[in-house]
N, C-alpha and C positions, 0 to 999 in steps of 0.2 A: 912020545913023550917020556920024559925020565923023571923019577923022583929026586934026581940030583939037585943040590942047592945051587949049582952053577952051570953055565953053558960053556964047554970047553972047545978050543980050536976054532974060534970064530974071529971074524973081523967086525969092528964096531964103526958104524957111521958116526963121526963126531958130532954133527949137528943134530940137535934134539928135534922132535916133532912136538909141537905145542898146539893143543887143541882146546876149544872152549874157554878161551881166556885163561890158560893156565891150569884149568881143572883136570886136564889129563896131559901127561908129558911121557914121551916114550923115546927110545933109541932103537934104530934098526940094527940088527946083527945079521951077518951073512956067513954061512957055513961053507967049507971047502967045496961041497958039491953044489953050491949056488942057492941052496934052500935059504929063505929069508924068514925071520921072526922079528917081532918087536917086543922089547921089554920095557915095561913102563909102570906108572903109578896113577891111579885116578883118586883125587881128593874128594872130600865130601860134596856130593852134587846128584843131581838127576840129569841124565844125558841121553841122547839118542845118537847111536853110531850107524852109519850106513856101510854096507859091505860091497866090495866088488867081487873079489874071490871068496870062496868058502873060507871060514876061519874056525879055529878052536881056541877058545879063551881058557887058559889055565890060570886059576886063581892061586897065587903063591902066598898070599897073606891078606888079611882083612875080611870084610863081610860085606856082601852086596845082594840086591834083588834084581833079577833080570826078567824081562818079558819079551819074548821073541815076537817077530812080525806075526800079525794076525792071531796071537794068542790073548786070551783074556786074563789069565792067571799069571801072577808072578811066582818065581822060583828063587829060593835062597841059595847062594853058594858061598863057601868059605874056603880056607886054605886046604889044598889038596884035591880040590874039585874042578871040574871043567864043564864047559858047555859048547856046543856046536851051533854055527850060524851058517845058513847056506849062502851062496854067492847072490849078489844083486838083491839084497834083502837089507834088514836093519834089525837092531834090538835096542830096547830102553834098558838102562841100568841105573839103579839108585844105589849109591854107596853108603853103607851104614857104618862102616869104618873105612879108613883109607885103604885102598886095594892095591896090592902089587900083583902084577900080571905078566904072563908071557902069551903073546897072540901067535899062534901057528898058522901060517897061510898056506893055502893050497887045496 
């Protein structure tokens, strides 16, 4: 992960991914080495995301609370912070402000 404000030398999949009736919208980006990430926004909501592969959620802007699977406590995350989710799991997220994020798969 980088602190850069942009992702360089990528291909962008034109079709957006729209989840939860438009509360989360993202685009997939693919790097030259085949690495895939998604770049998106989560609007004010409380949602549960399921994971297939492990993920790292990098918060670019906004504020949210997250509860990982089997955790009882919520943790707050803001711009410049990240959290990891194992594969075949889930996390609950409550956006306190609109959240911009990059999801790193793998």
